[in-house]
C-alpha positions as CSV (number, residue, x, y, z in Angstrom):
1,M,5.1,-18.1,-17.7
2,R,8.3,-17.3,-15.7
3,T,9.0,-18.1,-12.1
4,I,11.4,-15.9,-10.1
5,S,12.4,-15.3,-6.5
6,I,11.5,-12.2,-4.5
7,R,15.2,-11.3,-4.6
8,E,15.3,-11.5,-8.4
9,L,12.1,-9.3,-8.5
10,H,13.8,-6.8,-6.2
11,L,16.9,-6.6,-8.3
12,K,15.2,-6.3,-11.7
13,T,11.7,-5.0,-10.9
14,G,11.5,-2.9,-14.1
15,E,12.4,-5.8,-16.3
16,W,9.8,-8.1,-14.8
17,V,7.1,-5.5,-14.9
18,R,7.8,-4.9,-18.6
19,Q,7.6,-8.7,-19.2
20,A,4.2,-8.8,-17.4
21,S,3.0,-5.9,-19.5
22,R,3.8,-7.9,-22.6
23,H,1.3,-10.5,-21.4
24,Q,3.8,-12.8,-19.8
25,K,2.7,-14.0,-16.4
26,V,5.4,-13.9,-13.7
27,V,5.1,-16.0,-10.6
28,I,7.1,-14.8,-7.6
29,T,8.3,-17.3,-5.0
30,E,9.6,-17.1,-1.5
31,R,11.8,-20.0,-0.5
32,G,10.5,-21.9,-3.5
33,A,6.8,-21.5,-2.7
34,P,4.6,-19.3,-4.9
35,V,3.5,-16.1,-3.0
36,A,2.4,-13.7,-5.8
37,T,1.7,-13.4,-9.5
38,L,2.6,-10.4,-11.7
39,V,0.1,-10.1,-14.5
40,P,-0.7,-7.5,-17.1
41,F,-3.2,-4.8,-16.2
42,E,-6.6,-5.2,-17.9
43,P,-9.1,-2.4,-17.2
44,T,-12.4,-3.6,-15.9
45,H,-15.7,-2.9,-17.7
46,A,-16.6,-0.5,-14.8
47,A,-13.4,1.4,-15.2
48,T,-13.8,2.0,-18.9
49,R,-17.4,2.9,-18.4
50,F,-16.5,5.4,-15.7
51,A,-13.9,7.1,-17.9
52,A,-16.3,7.4,-20.8
53,R,-19.2,8.9,-18.8
54,K,-20.6,12.4,-19.5
55,L,-21.8,14.9,-17.0
56,L,-25.5,15.8,-16.8
57,P,-26.0,19.4,-18.1
58,G,-26.7,20.8,-14.6
59,F,-23.4,19.3,-13.2
60,A,-21.3,20.6,-16.1
61,K,-22.1,24.2,-15.0
62,L,-20.6,23.6,-11.5
63,P,-17.0,24.8,-10.9
64,A,-14.4,22.2,-11.4
65,L,-13.0,20.9,-8.2
66,G,-9.4,19.6,-7.8
67,R,-7.9,21.6,-10.6
68,H,-6.4,24.3,-8.4
69,D,-3.7,24.2,-5.8
70,S,-5.5,24.2,-2.4
71,T,-2.4,25.8,-0.7
72,R,-3.5,29.3,-1.9
73,F,-7.0,28.9,-0.4
74,I,-5.7,27.5,2.9
75,S,-3.1,30.2,3.3
76,G,-5.6,32.9,2.5
77,G,-7.9,31.6,5.3
78,R,-5.0,31.4,7.7
79,D,-4.0,35.0,7.0
80,R,-7.4,36.3,7.8
81,A,-7.6,34.6,11.2
């Protein structure tokens, strides 16, 4: 575990994030008092379950949303008005 100041975090953010990603806990202090902890990301059970889910057959037939640029659709509606 390392302890660093907010200023040190600001100056070398990338370095401290990489250390945390290597499972090294980093405690951030402000004027000597701990204010935050930088720890490695660990996906929750719910997040991994959500990523692994499969659509029901009826939903799989619906058109995919969010895979197209909405600007084209908005502009098209504006041009018709």
